[in-house]
N, C-alpha and C positions, 0 to 999 in steps of 0.2 A: 504495500499500500503505499502511497506515495505522500507524502504533507505540503498541506498547500499553507501559503499564508494569509490571512485574511485581518483585521481592524477592528475591532467594537467600535463603535456610535450610540449618540443618544439618539434614542424617538420616543417621543415625548417622555413621561417620566420614567421611561425602560430603559437597560442598555442591550444592543439588540449587535447584533453579528448578521455579514450579510456569508450566504452558501456559497460558494462557486459554484457555477452549474454542473462541473463535474462531481460536485458532494449533494445537490439538490434534489430534496423530495421532492412528489408531485403537490401541487396546490393546493390548498385547504387537508394537508397529512397531519393527524391530530400526535404528539410529539411528546415523548417524558423525556426532561431534562433529569441527569443527576447530576453531583460534582459530588465528588472525592477529592479530597486537598485542594490542588490543582491542577483536576483534571473535571472537565465536563463534558458529560455523554448525550448523548441526542440518539433518542432512538423512537419509533413509529409503535405508539400504543397499539398491545398485540388487540387483535379484533374477537379473540377467543373471549375476552375479559368485558364484560358487559355490564348490565345494570342486574339488580334485581330483576327491572319491568321483562328486563331481554330474558332472562333465563324461566320465569314466568310463561311466558309466551312459549320457546321452545319444550317447556316441559308439556305445557298445553297441546303442542303440536304431536306429543309419541303416539303412538298407538295406545291402545287400553286392552289390557290383556286379556285373552274369552277363558284363560281359568289359571287356578292358583297352584302353586307348588307347593307340597306340604314337604315336610322338616323329613328330612332321611336320618331314622333311627338304628337303620342297620348298624352294626361293626363298632356299636358304644360300649365299651364295657362298663357295667352298674361297678362301682367306687366304694368301698365303705365311707361313711359318715358325709356323705353328699346328701 
């Protein structure tokens, strides 16, 4: 990976950085910014991580099982004291 120099600048009340074309993300990509000491990491927010509403909608979209499976008790040993 080749390092590319860029500079920070002021944008309103925030500090901003210009991402060169070779490092740019598509427009309106939601990014997660993390800082560890002097290192700032930008990465796209995982699309699998949604809101609770997204999870509820996905669960409602699942098929309802046609039968229930019973608990398999075969092979369980009797244990004294339990």
